[in-house]
Each structure stands twice: as C-alpha cells, then as structure tokens.
Backbone as ProteinMPNN parsed JSONL, in Angstrom:
{"seq_chain_A": "MAKDTYTAASFDAFFKKGFENASKNFEDMSAFAKDNVDALMASANVTAKGSEEIVSEMFAFAKKSMEDSAAISKNLTGVKSVEDFVAVQADFTKTSMESFIAEMTKLSDMMVDTSKKAFEPINARVAAAGDMINAATKAA", "coords_chain_A": {"N_chain_A": [[97.985, 110.034, 78.664], [97.607, 108.159, 81.529], [97.366, 109.312, 84.762], [98.682, 108.316, 87.82], [96.996, 108.305, 90.847], [97.492, 109.078, 94.148], [96.488, 108.452, 97.412], [96.073, 109.364, 100.845], [95.232, 107.122, 102.173], [96.081, 105.082, 100.449], [98.837, 105.373, 100.626], [99.16, 104.798, 103.351], [98.335, 102.109, 103.397], [100.271, 101.0, 101.708], [102.691, 101.478, 103.141], [102.078, 100.156, 105.503], [101.86, 97.503, 104.647], [104.477, 97.142, 103.738], [105.881, 97.467, 106.15], [104.87, 95.286, 107.597], [105.828, 93.165, 106.025], [108.589, 93.593, 106.305], [108.839, 93.225, 109.063], [108.096, 90.52, 109.31], [110.118, 89.335, 107.774], [112.326, 90.032, 109.332], [111.738, 88.608, 111.679], [111.84, 86.004, 110.646], [114.537, 85.884, 109.87], [115.749, 86.225, 112.351], [114.905, 83.907, 113.68], [116.142, 82.032, 112.044], [118.834, 82.672, 112.487], [118.986, 82.068, 115.22], [118.572, 79.306, 115.117], [120.902, 78.644, 113.773], [122.852, 79.297, 115.691], [122.098, 77.481, 117.665], [122.72, 75.12, 116.306], [125.492, 75.377, 116.096], [126.159, 75.263, 118.799], [125.315, 72.662, 119.417], [127.062, 71.252, 117.802], [129.496, 71.988, 118.982], [129.166, 70.802, 121.486], [129.127, 68.078, 120.809], [131.696, 67.867, 119.788], [133.22, 68.471, 122.068], [132.522, 66.333, 123.775], [133.404, 64.163, 122.225], [136.134, 64.768, 122.089], [136.828, 64.52, 124.75], [136.432, 61.768, 125.115], [138.376, 60.801, 123.364], [140.748, 61.777, 124.52], [140.634, 60.417, 126.955], [140.924, 57.812, 126.045], [143.504, 57.988, 124.995], [145.018, 58.456, 127.33], [144.513, 56.076, 128.689], [145.758, 54.269, 126.987], [148.399, 55.182, 127.178], [148.902, 54.645, 129.862], [148.688, 51.839, 129.867], [150.813, 51.248, 128.171], [152.98, 52.124, 129.696], [152.785, 50.344, 131.838], [153.233, 47.939, 130.481], [155.853, 48.397, 129.646], [157.166, 48.495, 132.102], [156.77, 45.877, 132.929], [158.202, 44.459, 130.974], [160.726, 45.341, 131.523], [161.232, 44.12, 133.973], [161.206, 41.473, 133.107], [163.432, 41.483, 131.434], [165.525, 41.821, 133.204], [165.797, 39.352, 134.26], [166.829, 37.634, 132.367], [169.167, 35.211, 131.052], [170.965, 35.117, 129.01], [172.464, 36.728, 126.131], [171.134, 36.127, 123.805], [168.58, 35.417, 124.749], [167.871, 37.871, 125.838], [167.751, 39.492, 123.525], [165.708, 38.154, 122.166], [163.491, 38.479, 123.907], [163.344, 41.266, 123.932], [162.889, 41.78, 121.197], [160.411, 40.549, 120.829], [158.872, 42.128, 122.533], [159.128, 44.609, 121.242], [157.867, 44.071, 118.799], [155.25, 43.457, 119.678], [154.626, 45.882, 120.907], [154.643, 47.666, 118.736], [152.551, 46.628, 117.177], [150.447, 47.033, 118.944], [150.54, 49.812, 119.142], [149.926, 50.599, 116.502], [147.338, 49.555, 116.281], [146.088, 51.093, 118.243], [146.386, 53.7, 117.219], [144.837, 53.465, 114.944], [142.353, 53.053, 116.113], [142.051, 55.51, 117.492], [142.059, 57.244, 115.319], [139.708, 56.443, 114.017], [137.89, 57.19, 115.992], [138.217, 59.956, 115.932], [137.381, 60.597, 113.331], [134.722, 59.765, 113.478], [133.763, 61.497, 115.476], [134.109, 63.934, 114.148], [132.329, 63.642, 111.975], [129.868, 63.471, 113.348], [129.891, 65.95, 114.606], [129.647, 67.715, 112.498], [127.111, 67.255, 111.527], [124.861, 68.869, 112.584], [125.617, 71.35, 111.543], [125.742, 70.888, 108.8], [123.042, 70.45, 108.387], [122.043, 73.012, 108.798], [123.234, 74.366, 106.683], [121.937, 73.119, 104.588], [119.35, 73.999, 105.165], [119.672, 76.719, 104.701], [120.159, 76.658, 101.974], [117.676, 75.684, 101.115], [116.1, 77.847, 101.866], [117.077, 79.833, 100.189], [116.441, 78.733, 97.7], [113.637, 78.732, 97.899], [113.154, 81.474, 98.062], [114.101, 82.273, 95.596], [112.343, 80.999, 93.852], [110.002, 82.261, 94.574], [110.391, 84.789, 93.696]], "CA_chain_A": [[98.632, 109.187, 79.618], [96.868, 108.174, 82.791], [98.179, 109.731, 85.891], [98.323, 107.605, 89.046], [96.651, 109.182, 91.962], [97.772, 108.468, 95.442], [95.754, 109.058, 98.516], [96.652, 109.072, 102.158], [94.89, 105.73, 102.492], [96.928, 104.177, 99.67], [100.166, 105.44, 101.237], [99.09, 104.056, 104.613], [98.281, 100.678, 103.076], [101.576, 100.636, 101.153], [103.681, 101.445, 104.216], [101.688, 99.118, 106.454], [102.253, 96.227, 104.051], [105.943, 97.108, 103.763], [106.307, 97.248, 107.534], [104.53, 93.902, 107.945], [106.788, 92.3, 105.328], [109.899, 93.771, 106.94], [108.766, 92.589, 110.383], [108.109, 89.069, 109.115], [111.467, 88.968, 107.33], [113.206, 90.142, 110.495], [111.44, 87.46, 112.544], [112.371, 84.806, 109.981], [115.999, 85.915, 109.954], [116.107, 86.007, 113.755], [114.714, 82.477, 113.951], [117.187, 81.323, 111.312], [120.089, 82.907, 113.211], [118.912, 81.292, 116.464], [118.796, 77.907, 114.752], [122.331, 78.517, 113.459], [123.579, 79.28, 116.967], [121.791, 76.186, 118.287], [123.492, 74.098, 115.588], [126.892, 75.523, 116.508], [126.274, 74.757, 120.172], [125.213, 71.199, 119.347], [128.327, 70.796, 117.227], [130.533, 72.167, 120.006], [128.954, 69.781, 122.521], [129.577, 66.797, 120.255], [133.155, 67.941, 119.705], [133.761, 68.39, 123.432], [132.344, 64.96, 124.26], [134.313, 63.314, 121.457], [137.505, 65.073, 122.517], [136.991, 63.924, 126.079], [136.578, 60.32, 124.923], [139.672, 60.565, 122.714], [141.796, 62.003, 125.524], [140.567, 59.292, 127.898], [141.51, 56.656, 125.359], [144.95, 58.211, 124.905], [145.597, 58.242, 128.654], [144.438, 54.641, 128.984], [146.814, 53.621, 126.202], [149.688, 55.569, 127.768], [149.036, 53.888, 131.115], [148.962, 50.443, 129.513], [152.171, 51.2, 127.613], [153.921, 52.227, 130.823], [152.727, 49.074, 132.57], [153.914, 46.94, 129.652], [157.293, 48.693, 129.693], [157.655, 48.072, 133.421], [156.778, 44.408, 132.945], [159.303, 43.962, 130.138], [161.975, 45.64, 132.243], [161.41, 43.041, 134.943], [161.564, 40.261, 132.361], [164.792, 41.612, 130.906], [166.516, 41.668, 134.282], [165.924, 37.941, 134.609], [167.35, 36.792, 131.279], [170.48, 34.642, 131.353], [171.901, 35.209, 127.884], [172.231, 37.801, 125.17], [170.111, 35.641, 122.875], [167.287, 35.556, 125.425], [167.609, 39.312, 125.939], [167.349, 39.956, 122.194], [164.411, 37.552, 121.851], [162.462, 39.148, 124.722], [163.251, 42.647, 123.444], [162.277, 41.75, 119.858], [158.99, 40.244, 121.015], [158.257, 43.327, 123.109], [159.084, 45.631, 120.194], [156.815, 43.676, 117.852], [153.963, 43.619, 120.357], [154.414, 47.32, 121.118], [154.3, 48.282, 117.449], [151.201, 46.186, 116.821], [149.538, 47.724, 119.856], [150.544, 51.221, 118.754], [149.183, 50.74, 115.238], [145.919, 49.327, 116.594], [145.596, 52.25, 119.003], [146.289, 54.846, 116.313], [143.666, 53.204, 114.101], [141.179, 53.298, 116.958], [141.948, 56.958, 117.708], [141.684, 57.842, 114.036], [138.28, 56.167, 113.829], [137.156, 58.023, 116.947], [138.273, 61.339, 115.45], [136.515, 60.696, 112.149], [133.341, 59.655, 113.956], [133.439, 62.756, 116.159], [133.99, 64.98, 113.12], [131.067, 63.441, 111.25], [128.757, 63.831, 114.231], [129.946, 67.39, 114.89], [129.225, 68.474, 111.323], [125.706, 66.996, 111.19], [123.982, 70.038, 112.755], [126.04, 72.431, 110.641], [125.276, 70.507, 107.464], [121.593, 70.664, 108.354], [121.811, 74.454, 108.652], [123.607, 74.721, 105.308], [120.816, 72.655, 103.76], [118.226, 74.908, 105.421], [119.974, 77.973, 103.994], [119.919, 76.377, 100.556], [116.224, 75.62, 100.923], [115.577, 79.209, 101.976], [117.46, 80.541, 98.96], [115.615, 78.179, 96.616], [112.263, 79.215, 98.068], [113.134, 82.9, 97.723], [114.308, 82.38, 94.15], [111.096, 80.594, 93.196], [108.962, 83.245, 94.882], [110.681, 86.055, 92.993]], "C_chain_A": [[97.901, 109.319, 80.951], [97.824, 108.499, 83.922], [97.704, 108.97, 87.128], [98.007, 108.615, 90.127], [96.874, 108.417, 93.252], [97.008, 109.226, 96.506], [96.467, 108.715, 99.814], [96.392, 107.618, 102.53], [95.783, 104.764, 101.717], [98.363, 104.193, 100.2], [100.197, 104.651, 102.543], [99.114, 102.551, 104.353], [99.639, 100.193, 102.564], [102.617, 100.498, 102.267], [103.356, 100.373, 105.254], [102.117, 97.749, 105.93], [103.777, 96.081, 104.065], [106.478, 96.828, 105.154], [106.026, 95.81, 107.963], [105.5, 92.924, 107.287], [108.169, 92.38, 105.979], [109.924, 93.09, 108.309], [108.834, 91.073, 110.264], [109.5, 88.604, 108.687], [112.46, 89.019, 108.489], [112.993, 88.967, 111.446], [112.006, 86.169, 111.952], [113.892, 84.749, 110.094], [116.469, 85.684, 111.387], [115.982, 84.531, 114.121], [115.801, 81.656, 113.268], [118.53, 81.466, 112.036], [120.117, 82.121, 114.52], [119.174, 79.816, 116.183], [120.264, 77.662, 114.399], [123.164, 78.44, 114.738], [123.336, 77.951, 117.685], [122.592, 75.061, 117.63], [124.967, 74.171, 115.973], [127.109, 74.998, 117.923], [126.207, 73.226, 120.199], [126.517, 70.614, 118.812], [129.457, 70.893, 118.253], [130.396, 71.12, 121.108], [129.427, 68.409, 122.053], [131.104, 66.762, 120.208], [133.789, 67.802, 121.086], [133.668, 66.965, 123.973], [133.305, 64.013, 123.538], [135.761, 63.525, 121.862], [137.802, 64.453, 123.875], [137.209, 62.411, 125.968], [137.938, 59.982, 124.309], [140.81, 60.728, 123.72], [141.806, 60.868, 126.548], [141.208, 58.048, 127.301], [143.029, 56.791, 125.275], [145.632, 57.968, 126.255], [145.576, 56.765, 129.038], [145.538, 53.887, 128.232], [148.195, 53.936, 126.786], [149.94, 54.787, 129.061], [149.39, 52.435, 130.828], [150.383, 50.299, 128.966], [153.22, 51.268, 128.72], [153.952, 50.922, 131.621], [153.443, 47.971, 131.797], [155.426, 47.146, 129.675], [157.895, 48.262, 131.029], [157.756, 46.552, 133.487], [157.94, 43.863, 132.121], [160.645, 44.236, 130.809], [162.265, 44.557, 133.273], [161.839, 41.755, 134.244], [163.009, 40.322, 131.87], [165.851, 41.449, 131.99], [166.741, 40.205, 134.64], [166.498, 37.066, 133.51], [168.788, 36.38, 131.579], [171.479, 34.785, 130.209], [171.52, 36.372, 126.98], [171.133, 37.389, 124.194], [168.714, 35.782, 123.477], [166.884, 37.036, 125.529], [167.079, 39.852, 124.608], [165.97, 39.408, 121.838], [163.283, 38.245, 122.617], [162.253, 40.578, 124.216], [162.565, 42.701, 122.079], [160.778, 41.479, 119.96], [158.249, 41.462, 121.572], [158.107, 44.428, 122.052], [157.968, 45.328, 119.201], [155.43, 43.905, 118.462], [153.631, 45.1, 120.552], [153.996, 48.012, 119.826], [152.889, 47.889, 117.014], [150.154, 46.904, 117.668], [149.419, 49.199, 119.479], [149.722, 51.444, 117.488], [147.686, 50.545, 115.476], [145.326, 50.532, 117.323], [145.441, 53.471, 118.102], [145.1, 54.685, 115.362], [142.388, 53.5, 114.875], [140.975, 54.799, 117.176], [141.52, 57.679, 116.431], [140.195, 57.646, 113.767], [137.429, 57.03, 114.763], [137.108, 59.48, 116.472], [137.359, 61.544, 114.242], [135.049, 60.665, 112.569], [132.897, 60.949, 114.644], [133.243, 63.879, 115.144], [132.677, 64.86, 112.36], [129.878, 63.89, 112.09], [128.719, 65.336, 114.496], [129.45, 68.214, 113.709], [127.763, 68.242, 110.947], [124.812, 68.219, 111.407], [124.344, 71.195, 111.819], [125.589, 72.133, 109.217], [123.77, 70.717, 107.322], [121.269, 72.148, 108.168], [122.187, 74.935, 107.251], [122.486, 74.301, 104.357], [119.606, 73.571, 103.935], [118.443, 76.243, 104.709], [119.74, 77.797, 102.497], [118.437, 76.321, 100.236], [115.606, 77.019, 100.952], [115.88, 80.005, 100.703], [116.624, 80.049, 97.783], [114.181, 78.691, 96.692], [112.158, 80.688, 97.676], [113.283, 83.106, 96.221], [113.03, 82.03, 93.394], [109.989, 81.622, 93.409], [109.157, 84.531, 94.082], [110.259, 86.012, 91.543]], "O_chain_A": [[97.619, 110.418, 81.429], [98.946, 107.996, 83.989], [96.517, 108.962, 87.456], [98.677, 109.636, 90.28], [96.481, 107.259, 93.397], [96.904, 110.453, 96.493], [97.36, 107.868, 99.846], [97.242, 106.965, 103.135], [96.201, 103.74, 102.257], [99.03, 103.158, 100.225], [101.152, 103.92, 102.809], [99.836, 101.812, 105.021], [100.102, 99.115, 102.936], [103.341, 99.504, 102.321], [104.259, 99.754, 105.817], [102.668, 96.935, 106.672], [104.297, 95.008, 104.373], [107.414, 96.047, 105.322], [106.858, 95.186, 108.622], [105.944, 91.965, 107.919], [108.832, 91.362, 106.177], [110.914, 92.454, 108.671], [109.544, 90.417, 111.025], [110.0, 87.594, 109.183], [113.329, 88.156, 108.61], [113.956, 88.398, 111.96], [112.578, 85.346, 112.667], [114.463, 83.696, 110.379], [117.48, 85.018, 111.608], [116.851, 83.974, 114.792], [116.32, 80.699, 113.843], [119.27, 80.492, 112.179], [121.153, 81.568, 114.89], [119.906, 79.155, 116.92], [120.806, 76.596, 114.692], [124.071, 77.615, 114.848], [124.262, 77.367, 118.248], [123.083, 74.16, 118.31], [125.616, 73.141, 116.156], [128.125, 74.364, 118.208], [126.962, 72.58, 120.925], [127.008, 69.604, 119.314], [130.275, 69.981, 118.372], [131.398, 70.609, 121.608], [130.053, 67.669, 122.812], [131.722, 65.753, 120.547], [134.783, 67.094, 121.249], [134.622, 66.454, 124.56], [133.941, 63.166, 124.165], [136.527, 62.567, 121.965], [138.89, 63.929, 124.111], [138.069, 61.85, 126.647], [138.571, 58.997, 124.689], [141.728, 59.908, 123.764], [142.873, 60.411, 126.959], [141.944, 57.327, 127.975], [143.754, 55.814, 125.464], [146.694, 57.348, 126.315], [146.523, 56.266, 129.645], [146.166, 52.98, 128.779], [149.053, 53.057, 126.875], [151.054, 54.329, 129.315], [150.278, 51.866, 131.463], [151.071, 49.325, 129.272], [154.223, 50.554, 128.682], [155.017, 50.459, 132.028], [154.169, 47.165, 132.38], [156.188, 46.181, 129.718], [159.002, 47.727, 131.075], [158.715, 46.009, 134.037], [158.593, 42.904, 132.532], [161.586, 43.453, 130.676], [163.408, 44.128, 133.427], [162.718, 41.038, 134.722], [163.72, 39.317, 131.892], [166.958, 40.986, 131.713], [167.752, 39.857, 135.25], [166.641, 35.859, 133.706], [169.528, 37.091, 132.259], [172.681, 34.601, 130.397], [170.418, 36.917, 127.054], [170.301, 38.209, 123.805], [167.779, 36.211, 122.801], [165.724, 37.397, 125.335], [166.085, 40.578, 124.573], [165.149, 40.126, 121.268], [162.24, 38.559, 122.043], [161.119, 41.038, 124.09], [161.744, 43.586, 121.837], [159.976, 42.102, 119.263], [157.143, 41.783, 121.137], [157.074, 45.094, 121.985], [157.215, 46.22, 118.81], [154.551, 44.483, 117.823], [152.484, 45.513, 120.38], [153.094, 48.85, 119.829], [152.125, 48.728, 116.538], [149.112, 47.327, 117.166], [148.325, 49.764, 119.495], [148.918, 52.373, 117.418], [146.866, 51.285, 114.933], [144.197, 50.938, 117.048], [144.457, 54.201, 118.218], [144.438, 55.665, 115.02], [141.46, 54.119, 114.354], [139.857, 55.3, 117.057], [140.716, 58.61, 116.471], [139.506, 58.573, 113.342], [136.378, 57.536, 114.368], [136.082, 60.148, 116.598], [136.653, 62.548, 114.151], [134.236, 61.446, 112.074], [131.787, 61.431, 114.418], [132.317, 64.681, 115.269], [131.993, 65.857, 112.127], [128.993, 64.597, 111.607], [127.644, 65.926, 114.599], [128.892, 69.295, 113.898], [127.228, 68.977, 110.117], [124.065, 68.583, 110.499], [123.466, 71.928, 111.361], [125.11, 73.021, 108.512], [123.288, 71.114, 106.262], [120.325, 72.495, 107.458], [121.527, 75.815, 106.698], [122.133, 75.037, 103.436], [118.916, 73.884, 102.965], [117.499, 76.826, 104.176], [119.19, 78.679, 101.837], [117.992, 76.844, 99.214], [114.71, 77.333, 100.169], [115.036, 80.753, 100.21], [116.156, 80.844, 96.969], [113.584, 79.041, 95.674], [111.19, 81.099, 97.036], [112.668, 84.002, 95.644], [112.68, 82.688, 92.414], [109.145, 81.829, 92.537], [108.204, 85.267, 93.827], [110.433, 86.993, 90.82]]}, "name": "protein", "num_of_chains": 1, "seq": "MAKDTYTAASFDAFFKKGFENASKNFEDMSAFAKDNVDALMASANVTAKGSEEIVSEMFAFAKKSMEDSAAISKNLTGVKSVEDFVAVQADFTKTSMESFIAEMTKLSDMMVDTSKKAFEPINARVAAAGDMINAATKAA"}
C-alpha cells in the first residue's frame, strides 16, 4: 500500500487554497447579503410611497364625502314635502354608495399594485438565491 507523503510545502498549498476559497465564499456571501438588504430597502421605499398615495387618496375621498354630505344637508333643508325629502335622500344614498364602491375598488387596485411593486425586488433576490443554489449543486 502506497503511503501518502506530506511536506510542509503541500500543507502550505493546501491551507492557502482553503483560505482563498473561504475568503472568496465570504466575499460572495457578503455581496449576496448586501444585495438582500438593498432589495429590502427598495421594497420598503415602494411600500412607503404606495402607502402615502393610498392615504392621500383616502383623505381626498373623505373630504369629498364630507362636502357632499354638507351639500345634501342644505338641499334637504329646502324641500317642501316628505316625498321630496325621501327622493333627495334616496338619490344621495344611491350616489354615495356608488361613489364608495368606486373608491374602494380604486383603493384596492392601488394596494394590489403597491404590493406587486414592493415584492419585485424580493422576488428577484429569491430567484438569485435559487440560481446560486443551482450553480452550487451543479458544481458539486
């Protein structure tokens, strides 16, 4: 049976190669982690901007609703009969419900759009992790 012989030079080469591989792996992992943090920050920025737009839209709708309510109150004070009162109130109720449904649809669309945009950078990082795993699996 042949006996392997090791020399100081072979140990040095072995450890040097191991250290170089470990250093490269550490650099790769650090870069990957930095990219992950960057993706999270991008996602947070998109979420913050989208939330700001949604809140602005909600306040605008609330303001319009208050103005519409004030206007209908003025109209109701001027009606001359119960029938007119009921007709004005029914029309206001119908218009208010239609406006509310349209606004909720708009807000829902804004939320979905913000969510999709916020997850884009995260999805890209998940794909990058998958690519890294596939590459490591093929290399092994």
